[in-house]
Backbone as JSON, one array per atom type, in Angstrom:
{
  "sequence": "MKNFDTMTVSKVGQGTLPKWWRDASGLSRGGMVEVRPMRDGKNSILLTPRPAKRRGAVGLLKLFSACPAPIPAPERHGLPFK",
  "N": [[16.89, 96.25, 44.72], [17.55, 98.62, 41.67], [20.65, 98.42, 39.84], [22.43, 101.04, 39.21], [24.13, 102.72, 36.4], [26.44, 105.19, 36.2], [27.46, 108.39, 35.0], [30.11, 110.58, 34.12], [29.93, 114.26, 33.8], [31.83, 116.84, 32.57], [33.53, 119.93, 33.19], [33.11, 121.53, 30.84], [30.97, 120.05, 29.5], [31.35, 117.55, 28.35], [31.12, 114.27, 28.24], [31.43, 110.46, 29.23], [29.67, 107.65, 28.26], [28.6, 104.44, 29.58], [30.4, 101.49, 28.71], [29.01, 98.98, 27.76], [27.12, 100.11, 26.69], [27.37, 101.66, 24.71], [28.78, 99.45, 22.9], [26.34, 98.42, 22.69], [25.21, 100.15, 21.09], [26.28, 100.3, 18.85], [28.35, 102.42, 18.68], [31.0, 102.42, 19.85], [33.3, 103.43, 18.36], [32.51, 105.97, 18.67], [30.13, 108.75, 17.65], [26.81, 109.79, 16.74], [24.3, 111.2, 19.2], [20.86, 111.38, 19.81], [19.5, 113.91, 21.79], [16.82, 113.89, 23.94], [14.59, 115.95, 26.5], [13.1, 114.27, 29.16], [10.87, 115.58, 30.48], [10.06, 115.18, 33.3], [10.13, 116.4, 35.58], [12.65, 116.09, 36.87], [14.58, 116.46, 35.68], [15.32, 114.44, 33.63], [16.85, 113.15, 30.73], [16.91, 111.59, 27.45], [18.95, 109.42, 25.83], [19.25, 108.62, 22.29], [20.74, 106.65, 19.83], [21.66, 107.78, 16.69], [20.99, 106.79, 13.43], [23.42, 105.75, 11.43], [24.65, 107.93, 8.86], [25.05, 107.6, 5.3], [28.09, 107.56, 3.79], [29.75, 109.55, 1.16], [29.84, 107.39, -1.95], [29.63, 104.7, -1.03], [28.93, 101.2, -1.75], [27.69, 102.37, -4.01], [29.06, 101.13, -6.59], [28.42, 98.71, -6.49], [25.47, 98.77, -6.68], [25.41, 100.08, -9.46], [26.68, 97.83, -11.18], [24.73, 96.04, -10.8], [22.75, 96.83, -12.77], [21.14, 96.1, -16.05], [22.17, 96.54, -18.6], [24.26, 99.23, -20.33], [23.7, 102.66, -19.9], [22.54, 104.21, -23.02], [24.46, 106.84, -24.57], [23.1, 110.26, -25.03], [21.68, 111.98, -27.62], [23.36, 114.51, -29.59], [23.26, 117.88, -29.79], [23.31, 120.78, -31.66], [23.24, 124.04, -30.09], [21.11, 126.82, -30.9], [22.39, 129.46, -30.38], [25.13, 129.05, -31.14]],
  "CA": [[17.3, 97.8, 43.97], [18.23, 98.24, 40.42], [21.79, 98.95, 39.79], [22.66, 102.27, 38.1], [25.37, 103.17, 35.7], [26.35, 106.6, 36.46], [28.0, 109.19, 33.63], [30.2, 112.25, 34.76], [29.91, 115.35, 32.67], [33.22, 117.78, 32.92], [32.94, 121.51, 33.1], [32.46, 122.03, 29.24], [29.88, 119.24, 29.16], [31.55, 116.71, 27.51], [31.01, 112.72, 29.29], [31.53, 109.43, 28.78], [28.92, 106.83, 28.28], [28.92, 103.27, 29.77], [31.02, 100.93, 27.44], [28.43, 98.24, 27.36], [25.75, 100.72, 26.15], [28.2, 102.01, 23.46], [28.95, 98.69, 22.34], [25.18, 97.52, 22.31], [24.42, 100.77, 20.66], [27.23, 100.62, 17.83], [29.18, 103.6, 19.16], [32.2, 101.87, 20.04], [33.9, 104.1, 18.08], [31.56, 107.18, 18.99], [29.1, 108.62, 17.06], [25.95, 111.04, 17.16], [22.98, 110.56, 19.71], [19.72, 112.27, 20.0], [19.16, 114.19, 23.53], [15.47, 114.5, 24.23], [14.35, 115.96, 27.91], [12.0, 113.96, 29.68], [9.78, 116.5, 31.29], [9.55, 113.98, 34.38], [10.49, 116.88, 36.84], [13.83, 115.23, 37.39], [15.53, 116.93, 34.43], [16.07, 113.7, 32.96], [17.0, 112.99, 29.5], [16.69, 110.48, 26.81], [19.62, 109.28, 24.74], [19.23, 107.63, 21.02], [21.67, 106.58, 18.86], [21.25, 108.3, 15.49], [21.57, 106.26, 12.43], [24.55, 106.47, 10.71], [24.64, 108.37, 7.11], [26.06, 106.76, 4.08], [29.29, 108.52, 3.42], [30.21, 109.27, -0.3], [29.35, 106.54, -2.74], [29.67, 103.64, -0.7], [27.82, 100.46, -2.22], [27.37, 102.42, -5.8], [29.72, 100.44, -7.53], [27.5, 97.51, -6.35], [24.3, 99.46, -7.44], [25.36, 100.01, -11.08], [27.21, 96.56, -11.72], [23.68, 95.33, -11.19], [22.19, 97.53, -14.08], [21.08, 94.82, -16.95], [22.93, 97.0, -19.64], [24.74, 100.47, -20.07], [22.83, 103.18, -20.29], [23.39, 104.66, -24.15], [24.61, 108.33, -24.46], [21.71, 110.96, -25.34], [22.13, 112.37, -29.19], [24.09, 115.74, -28.94], [22.73, 118.64, -30.99], [23.98, 122.1, -31.56], [22.53, 125.25, -29.92], [21.23, 127.81, -32.13], [23.25, 130.71, -30.58], [26.72, 128.83, -30.99]],
  "C": [[18.02, 97.28, 42.97], [19.41, 99.02, 40.8], [21.71, 100.11, 38.97], [23.66, 102.33, 37.51], [25.49, 104.55, 35.73], [27.16, 107.23, 35.23], [28.49, 110.72, 34.52], [30.4, 113.19, 33.57], [31.23, 116.56, 33.46], [32.46, 119.38, 32.7], [32.41, 122.13, 31.75], [31.49, 121.44, 28.55], [30.25, 118.33, 28.44], [31.41, 115.41, 28.68], [31.07, 111.56, 28.28], [30.45, 108.45, 29.08], [28.92, 105.22, 28.55], [29.44, 102.6, 28.43], [29.96, 99.95, 26.81], [27.47, 98.83, 26.53], [26.15, 101.19, 24.83], [28.18, 100.78, 22.47], [27.34, 98.17, 21.84], [24.6, 98.67, 21.16], [25.12, 101.11, 18.8], [27.81, 102.08, 17.93], [30.29, 103.39, 20.08], [33.56, 103.21, 19.63], [33.47, 105.84, 17.96], [30.92, 107.71, 17.84], [27.78, 109.75, 17.55], [24.83, 110.4, 17.98], [22.07, 111.75, 19.75], [19.2, 112.52, 21.33], [17.61, 114.59, 23.44], [15.28, 114.66, 25.98], [12.84, 115.3, 27.97], [10.73, 114.32, 30.18], [9.18, 115.59, 32.4], [9.6, 115.07, 35.89], [11.65, 116.53, 37.44], [14.85, 115.77, 36.66], [16.3, 115.42, 33.85], [15.81, 113.78, 31.23], [16.99, 111.58, 28.9], [17.85, 110.23, 25.72], [19.51, 108.35, 23.7], [19.96, 107.84, 20.27], [20.85, 107.33, 17.7], [21.95, 107.32, 14.7], [22.66, 106.73, 11.38], [24.08, 106.97, 9.3], [25.77, 107.41, 6.49], [27.07, 107.99, 3.95], [29.57, 108.45, 2.0], [29.48, 108.42, -1.25], [29.52, 104.92, -2.52], [28.58, 102.57, -1.05], [27.34, 101.12, -3.63], [27.72, 101.37, -6.81], [28.57, 99.13, -7.59], [26.15, 97.31, -7.07], [24.48, 99.27, -9.01], [25.77, 98.5, -11.84], [25.76, 95.78, -11.76], [22.47, 95.77, -12.41], [22.13, 95.99, -15.12], [22.16, 95.52, -18.26], [23.17, 98.37, -19.57], [23.67, 101.26, -20.77], [23.43, 104.18, -21.91], [23.53, 106.31, -23.9], [23.44, 108.97, -25.63], [22.57, 111.52, -26.67], [22.61, 113.83, -29.0], [23.38, 116.45, -30.33], [23.31, 120.14, -30.58], [23.07, 123.15, -30.98], [22.38, 126.28, -30.59], [22.19, 129.18, -31.89], [24.74, 130.2, -30.73], [26.77, 128.61, -32.67]]
}
């Protein structure tokens, strides 16, 4: 027989997933998961970790430093109504 890990859900809908799953999914510090119903007649759900979004300008300096030359400033011109 297969051993199952269980999860307890509180009154407000919070729960803690098994540590081995959080570590394997990259969610040891928390994160978002997608929840999909399985529609198998047992009210089962499928939890899938969502990929982490990039935050701010992480890695932007490395991309700019890889540019071959600086971009020249555009030529300025006065607008007719000023």
